[in-house]
matplotlib code that plots the C-alpha trace (Angstrom):
import matplotlib.pyplot as plt

x = [115.4, 116.9, 120.4, 120.6, 121.5, 124.1, 123.0, 124.6, 125.7, 126.1, 127.6, 125.5, 127.5, 126.2, 123.2, 125.7, 126.6, 123.7, 125.6, 129.2, 129.6, 133.3, 134.3, 131.0, 128.8, 130.8, 131.1, 127.3, 126.7, 129.0, 127.4, 124.0, 125.5, 127.3, 124.6, 121.9, 118.9, 116.7, 113.0, 112.6, 114.6, 114.1, 116.2, 116.7, 117.8, 118.7, 116.6, 113.3, 113.2, 110.1, 109.3, 108.3, 108.9, 107.1, 107.1, 106.4, 103.7, 103.2, 102.4, 104.6, 107.5, 107.8, 111.1, 111.5, 114.1, 114.7, 117.5, 118.0, 120.6, 121.9, 122.1, 118.8, 119.8, 119.4, 115.7, 115.0, 116.1, 113.6, 113.6, 110.3, 110.5, 107.6, 106.7, 106.2, 102.9, 102.8, 106.3, 105.5, 102.9, 105.5, 107.9, 105.1, 104.4, 108.0, 108.4, 105.1, 106.1, 108.8, 106.2, 107.4, 104.6, 105.2, 102.8, 102.5, 103.0, 101.7, 103.0, 106.8, 108.3, 112.1, 114.3, 117.8, 119.4, 117.5, 117.0, 120.5, 122.4, 119.6, 120.0, 123.5, 122.7, 119.7, 119.6, 116.6, 114.5, 113.2, 113.4, 110.5, 111.6, 110.2, 111.7, 111.8, 112.1, 114.7, 114.5, 117.5, 116.6, 117.3, 120.8, 122.9, 121.8, 118.1, 118.9, 121.0, 118.0, 115.6, 118.0, 117.9, 114.1, 114.1, 117.0, 114.7, 113.8, 117.3, 116.6, 113.6, 115.5, 115.0, 117.9, 118.3, 120.2, 121.3, 122.1, 124.1, 127.6, 130.6, 131.6, 129.2, 130.4, 128.9, 130.8, 134.1, 133.1, 135.1, 132.3, 134.5, 136.9, 135.1, 138.5, 140.1, 142.6, 141.2, 140.9, 143.4, 141.0, 138.4, 141.0, 141.7, 138.0, 137.7, 140.7, 139.3, 136.0, 137.9, 139.9, 136.8, 135.1, 138.1, 138.0, 134.2, 133.8, 130.2, 130.0, 132.8, 131.2, 127.8, 129.6, 131.7, 130.8, 132.6, 135.4, 136.3, 138.7, 137.1, 133.6, 131.7, 133.7, 133.0, 129.3, 128.1, 124.8, 124.9, 121.9, 124.1, 125.9, 123.0, 122.1, 125.4, 124.1, 120.8, 122.8, 124.9, 121.9, 120.2, 123.0, 123.0, 126.6, 127.9, 131.5, 131.8, 132.1, 133.6, 134.8, 134.7, 137.0, 135.4, 137.6, 136.5, 134.5, 134.6, 137.6, 135.6, 132.9, 134.2, 132.3, 133.1, 130.5, 130.2, 128.5, 127.7, 126.8, 127.7, 127.4, 129.2, 132.2, 130.2, 131.4, 134.9, 136.8, 134.9, 137.0, 136.7, 137.5, 140.6]
y = [91.2, 94.2, 95.5, 97.8, 101.2, 103.3, 106.6, 109.8, 113.2, 115.6, 119.1, 121.4, 124.6, 127.7, 127.7, 128.5, 124.8, 124.4, 126.2, 125.8, 122.0, 122.2, 118.8, 118.2, 118.0, 115.1, 113.3, 113.3, 112.3, 109.3, 108.3, 108.2, 106.0, 103.6, 103.1, 100.6, 102.5, 103.5, 103.1, 106.6, 109.2, 110.8, 113.9, 116.3, 119.8, 122.6, 125.0, 123.5, 124.1, 123.3, 122.9, 119.2, 116.9, 117.6, 115.1, 116.4, 114.4, 116.2, 113.8, 115.9, 118.0, 121.7, 123.5, 126.3, 129.0, 130.0, 132.5, 136.0, 138.0, 135.3, 135.1, 134.7, 131.3, 129.8, 130.9, 129.2, 125.7, 123.0, 119.5, 117.9, 114.7, 112.7, 112.9, 109.9, 110.2, 106.6, 106.7, 109.8, 107.9, 105.2, 107.8, 109.4, 106.0, 105.3, 108.7, 108.5, 105.1, 107.0, 109.5, 112.3, 114.6, 114.1, 115.6, 115.5, 118.7, 119.5, 123.1, 122.9, 121.0, 120.9, 123.7, 124.3, 122.1, 119.2, 120.0, 121.3, 118.1, 115.9, 117.5, 116.0, 112.8, 111.9, 114.4, 112.9, 113.6, 110.0, 108.8, 109.8, 112.1, 113.5, 116.1, 115.8, 118.9, 119.3, 120.8, 123.0, 123.8, 120.1, 118.7, 116.5, 113.4, 114.1, 114.1, 111.0, 109.3, 110.5, 108.8, 105.6, 105.7, 105.8, 103.3, 100.4, 102.2, 101.6, 97.9, 98.5, 100.3, 103.8, 106.2, 108.4, 111.6, 114.4, 117.5, 120.3, 121.8, 120.4, 123.9, 126.9, 130.3, 132.7, 135.7, 134.2, 133.5, 135.0, 134.9, 136.3, 133.4, 130.0, 128.3, 130.3, 128.6, 126.7, 128.4, 126.4, 126.2, 124.4, 121.6, 121.3, 120.9, 118.3, 116.3, 116.3, 114.7, 112.2, 111.1, 110.6, 108.7, 106.4, 105.8, 105.2, 107.9, 108.9, 110.6, 113.0, 113.9, 114.5, 117.0, 118.5, 122.1, 121.7, 119.4, 120.1, 122.9, 126.0, 124.4, 127.6, 129.5, 127.1, 126.6, 129.8, 127.9, 124.2, 123.4, 122.6, 119.9, 118.4, 116.6, 114.7, 113.1, 112.2, 110.4, 108.6, 107.4, 106.2, 103.8, 100.2, 100.7, 104.2, 103.2, 101.6, 104.8, 106.4, 110.0, 112.1, 115.1, 117.5, 120.4, 123.9, 126.6, 130.3, 129.8, 128.5, 126.1, 122.6, 120.4, 117.0, 114.2, 110.8, 107.4, 105.4, 101.8, 98.2, 98.7, 102.1, 100.2, 100.2, 103.7, 103.3, 103.3, 106.1, 108.7, 112.2, 115.1, 117.0]
z = [84.6, 82.9, 83.6, 86.6, 85.2, 86.9, 88.2, 86.9, 88.3, 85.4, 85.7, 83.4, 84.3, 82.5, 80.2, 77.4, 77.5, 75.1, 72.4, 73.7, 74.1, 75.1, 76.6, 78.3, 75.2, 73.5, 76.9, 77.4, 73.8, 74.3, 77.6, 75.8, 73.1, 75.5, 78.2, 77.6, 76.4, 79.3, 79.3, 80.8, 82.8, 86.2, 86.5, 89.5, 88.8, 91.2, 89.3, 90.5, 94.2, 96.3, 100.0, 99.5, 96.5, 93.3, 90.4, 86.9, 85.1, 81.8, 79.0, 76.7, 78.1, 77.6, 77.8, 80.4, 79.4, 83.0, 82.5, 81.2, 79.3, 77.1, 73.3, 71.4, 70.1, 73.5, 73.7, 70.4, 71.6, 72.3, 73.7, 72.7, 74.7, 75.9, 79.6, 81.8, 83.8, 84.7, 86.0, 87.9, 89.9, 90.6, 91.9, 94.1, 95.6, 96.4, 98.1, 100.0, 101.4, 103.3, 104.5, 102.2, 101.1, 97.4, 94.8, 91.0, 89.1, 85.6, 85.5, 85.5, 82.5, 82.1, 83.2, 81.7, 84.3, 82.7, 79.0, 78.3, 79.3, 77.9, 74.5, 74.4, 76.1, 73.9, 71.1, 69.4, 72.5, 72.1, 75.8, 78.0, 80.9, 84.1, 86.4, 90.2, 92.3, 95.0, 98.6, 99.0, 102.6, 103.3, 103.9, 101.7, 103.7, 102.8, 99.1, 99.4, 101.0, 98.3, 95.8, 97.9, 97.8, 94.0, 93.5, 92.7, 89.5, 88.1, 88.2, 86.0, 83.3, 84.5, 84.3, 87.5, 87.0, 89.3, 87.3, 88.9, 88.9, 90.7, 91.7, 91.4, 92.5, 89.9, 91.4, 90.3, 86.6, 83.8, 81.2, 78.4, 78.7, 78.3, 78.1, 80.8, 83.2, 86.1, 89.5, 91.7, 94.7, 92.7, 91.9, 95.7, 96.3, 93.6, 94.9, 98.4, 97.0, 94.9, 98.0, 100.1, 97.2, 96.9, 100.7, 100.6, 103.3, 102.8, 106.2, 105.3, 102.0, 103.6, 105.9, 103.1, 104.0, 107.3, 106.1, 102.4, 101.5, 100.0, 100.3, 101.0, 98.4, 95.6, 96.7, 98.5, 98.5, 97.9, 95.7, 92.7, 94.6, 96.5, 93.3, 93.5, 96.7, 95.0, 92.3, 94.9, 96.8, 93.7, 92.9, 94.0, 95.1, 94.9, 95.8, 92.3, 90.3, 87.3, 87.3, 84.1, 84.1, 81.8, 82.9, 83.8, 82.1, 82.8, 85.2, 88.2, 87.1, 87.4, 84.9, 86.5, 86.1, 87.7, 87.1, 90.2, 90.6, 90.0, 86.2, 86.1, 84.7, 81.4, 81.0, 82.3, 79.0, 77.3, 75.6, 77.0, 74.7, 75.5]

ax = plt.figure().add_subplot(projection="3d")
ax.plot(x, y, z, "-o")
ax.set_aspect("equal")
plt.show()
């Protein structure tokens, strides 16, 4: 039996992460080097939102440049990974067993919430990957349960990733200052989450919009945090976790990432760039 892989929540922040690695790029690269090599990747991004679950089944991935007004260099980047059609059928089966109306999709590809962090994690694009859509109209508990449904894949050598942003209020960005100081309220929000994680208080986290300080301010809509709950649910034991403090970009985008699961400790001693 292969090692059960930890699940990951990765903050991808702005599309500019693709050309401004900051602390996050080296962190993701190191994770990819330290983790046992996965057979394939299932990644959920907030930039593919559907009414019911959709599972990408392209045999070869295509990159979607789903943003505008950025430097031309971003639009020239590619991530020519293989798809995973057979794995897509396995994902569909797991979701349908729980009565979810899941369908395969050959149109989407990989949006920037997927290909940008993957370019650092596995820069050779040599691990097959499929993207899973999210349902932002559904609550945190729903996404946690979707993660639970796919958790058996981690025992089969599949890496389950939720890509998002630990805080995500675009109205408070300072785009001209990628290294700007951190907005204090984002640190208070982070500390609240870390406290609940240490206490193992899943119920509090699932109700973070009512309980966490500045919750609605840092997430006017919460699609970029729902993928955290997917990653937690996908772990065999989310209370065994490693937190990676990748700092802040553009003043208000917290770039924190997490590994969840009984083998998350594999990543515990990784260096994080200052």
